[in-house]
C-alpha positions in Angstrom: 266.1 128.7 117.8 265.6 126.6 121.0 265.0 129.0 124.3 267.5 129.1 127.1 266.5 127.1 130.4 266.1 129.9 133.1 267.7 129.4 136.3 267.6 131.0 139.9 269.9 131.1 142.4 268.2 131.1 145.5 269.6 131.7 149.5 269.2 129.2 152.5 270.0 129.6 156.3 269.7 133.5 156.1 272.6 133.5 153.3 275.0 131.0 154.5 274.7 128.9 151.4 273.1 129.2 147.7 271.6 127.0 145.5 271.2 126.7 141.6 267.5 125.7 140.5 265.3 126.0 137.3 263.0 128.4 137.3 259.3 127.2 136.8 260.1 123.5 136.1 261.5 120.6 138.2 261.2 120.4 141.7 262.1 123.6 143.9 263.7 123.4 147.2 261.9 124.7 150.2 261.2 124.1 153.9 261.0 120.4 153.0 264.6 120.1 152.6 265.4 122.5 155.3 263.5 120.0 157.9 265.1 117.3 156.4 268.7 118.4 156.8 267.7 119.7 160.6 267.3 115.3 161.7 271.1 115.3 161.5 272.6 116.2 164.8 276.0 114.8 164.8 279.0 117.2 165.5 281.5 114.7 164.6 283.5 114.1 161.7 280.8 112.5 159.6 280.1 111.2 156.2 276.1 111.7 155.0 274.4 110.8 151.6 271.9 112.8 150.4 269.3 110.4 148.0 267.8 112.3 145.1 269.4 115.3 146.3 267.9 117.1 143.4 269.8 120.5 143.1 271.7 119.4 146.6 269.3 121.9 149.1 269.1 119.2 151.8 272.6 118.1 151.7 274.3 121.3 151.3 272.1 122.6 154.6 273.9 120.0 156.4 277.5 121.0 155.3 276.7 124.3 156.2 275.8 123.8 159.2 278.0 121.1 160.4 281.6 121.7 159.5 283.3 118.5 159.9 280.5 116.7 157.9 281.5 115.6 154.3 278.2 115.1 151.9 277.7 113.0 148.9 274.8 114.1 146.9 273.1 111.0 145.0 270.6 112.1 141.9 269.7 110.0 139.0 268.5 112.9 136.8 271.5 114.1 134.6 270.2 117.7 134.5 269.5 117.8 138.5 272.7 116.3 139.2 274.4 119.3 137.0 272.3 121.6 139.2 273.7 120.0 142.3 277.4 120.7 140.7 276.8 124.3 139.8 275.7 124.9 143.2 278.3 123.5 145.0 280.8 125.6 142.5 278.8 129.1 143.5 281.3 131.2 145.0 279.3 131.9 148.2 279.7 128.1 148.8 283.1 127.9 148.4 283.3 127.7 152.5 282.1 124.1 152.5 282.8 123.1 148.5 285.5 120.7 149.5 283.2 118.7 151.8 280.5 118.2 149.1 280.4 115.9 145.9 277.8 114.7 143.0 277.4 111.1 142.4 274.7 110.5 139.2 273.3 106.9 140.2 269.8 105.4 140.5 269.5 104.6 144.5 267.1 101.6 143.6 270.1 99.9 142.4 271.1 96.6 144.0 274.3 94.5 145.1 277.5 94.9 142.4 275.4 97.3 140.3 274.7 99.4 143.5 278.4 99.5 144.5 279.9 99.9 141.0 277.5 103.2 140.9 279.0 104.7 144.0 276.8 103.7 146.6 279.4 101.8 148.4 278.0 99.5 151.3 278.8 100.3 154.9 280.2 103.8 154.1 277.9 106.6 155.6 277.1 107.8 158.9 273.7 109.3 157.9 271.7 108.6 154.8 268.9 111.4 154.5 266.0 111.4 151.8 263.3 113.4 150.8 261.6 110.4 148.4 258.9 111.5 145.6 255.7 111.4 147.4 252.5 112.1 145.0 250.5 108.8 144.6 249.6 107.4 141.0 246.1 109.2 141.6 247.1 112.4 142.0 247.1 115.1 139.4 250.1 114.8 136.6 252.2 117.7 136.2 253.1 118.4 132.6 256.6 119.2 133.5 258.6 116.2 132.9 261.3 117.0 135.3 259.0 117.7 138.1 257.3 114.5 137.4 260.3 112.3 137.9 260.8 114.0 141.2 257.2 113.9 142.4 256.0 110.3 141.3 255.8 107.7 143.7 255.9 104.0 142.2 254.9 100.8 143.9 257.5 99.7 146.6 259.5 103.2 146.4 260.3 103.1 150.2 261.1 99.6 150.1 264.0 100.3 147.3 265.1 103.6 148.6 265.5 102.4 152.2 267.0 98.8 151.4 269.8 100.9 149.8 270.2 103.1 153.0 270.7 100.4 154.9 273.1 98.7 152.6 275.2 101.8 152.4 275.0 102.8 156.4 277.3 101.8 158.7 276.0 99.9 161.8 274.3 102.2 164.3 273.9 104.7 161.4 270.9 107.1 161.6 268.1 107.1 158.6 266.4 110.5 158.4 263.3 111.1 155.8 260.5 113.2 155.5 257.3 112.2 153.9 253.5 112.5 153.6 251.6 111.2 156.5 249.8 108.2 154.4 253.3 106.5 153.7 253.9 105.7 157.6 253.0 102.3 157.3 255.0 101.5 154.4 258.1 103.2 155.8 257.9 101.1 158.8 257.4 97.9 156.5 260.6 99.0 154.6 262.5 99.8 157.8 261.7 96.0 158.8 264.4 94.1 160.6 267.1 97.0 159.1 266.4 99.5 161.4 264.9 100.2 164.7 264.1 102.9 166.9 261.7 104.7 164.7 260.9 108.4 165.7 258.1 110.1 164.1 257.3 113.5 164.0 254.1 115.1 162.6 254.3 118.1 161.0 251.1 120.5 161.2 250.5 123.6 159.0 248.8 125.5 162.5 247.3 124.1 165.8 244.0 122.0 165.0 245.3 121.3 161.3 245.7 117.6 159.9 249.5 116.8 159.4 250.6 117.5 156.3 254.3 115.8 156.7 255.9 113.4 158.8 259.5 113.4 159.8 261.0 110.0 160.5 264.6 109.0 161.9 265.4 105.4 162.6 269.1 103.4 163.5 270.5 100.7 161.5 270.4 97.7 163.8 268.6 99.3 166.7 266.1 97.0 168.5 264.5 99.8 170.1 260.8 100.4 169.7 258.8 103.0 167.8 258.0 106.3 169.4 255.7 109.3 168.4 257.1 112.7 169.1 255.4 116.0 169.9 254.0 117.4 167.1 255.7 120.4 165.2 253.6 123.3 164.3 255.1 125.1 161.3 252.9 128.6 161.7 251.9 130.7 164.3 248.2 130.9 165.0 246.5 133.1 162.2 249.6 133.8 160.4 252.3 132.8 157.7 255.0 133.1 160.3 256.9 130.3 160.8 256.8 129.3 164.9 260.1 129.9 166.5 261.5 126.4 166.6 260.6 125.7 162.8 262.5 129.0 161.9 265.4 128.1 163.9 265.3 124.8 161.7 265.0 126.7 158.3 267.6 128.9 159.1 270.3 126.1 160.1 270.4 127.6 164.0 269.2 124.2 165.2 268.8 120.5 164.7 266.3 118.7 165.5 267.9 116.1 167.9 266.5 112.2 168.6 265.1 111.8 171.8 
């Protein structure tokens, strides 16, 4: 007899929305997804693509905070796409369910295949992404679902950013979260597609090295790269979130561009 896969239903933004996630396997959403969602600061009616959405945490966080945002969750894994659909269908998410949809698609597709998969050229105002971040030399997990979500491949940022540039309207914003060691590859991938790159290093505490970077860029911009003030996650000597990070985590504020 096949053992049933256990799930959890987890609250975000202080209970303003919930997602269904696999328990003990796969990638489980947390602070990275909330920080990524906070990069979308736009009160207009907008269309947002969440590439590699998993169970939908980042995209749903955008929809939760921005009542005029329409969000499409793109996910290659059929299993995780099903979790995203189940998340949307939760009664607690009924207030925004009509503005969020799921498309099973490989975000690395190109040209006609990409459009046929639902990644339509110049159709989104914002594209957000949390690509796989583990290097090939990192310790491999025996969990195949987690490995798919975490394992970085050569040229990953080039392929993901290429798709972002194709499906975004001119002047649209790319937002992503990654490891600091990926900065050079991200800048190379942006190339002539995006300008006005802003990078924010995320440090666990004062005096500790950065563990993540937040990156935003504008399609077609010729503005120069800028480094923003670092974001400190925790107050000194504790695991308590700093006030600004707590606001981002709970959907009370957006991390607007300079």
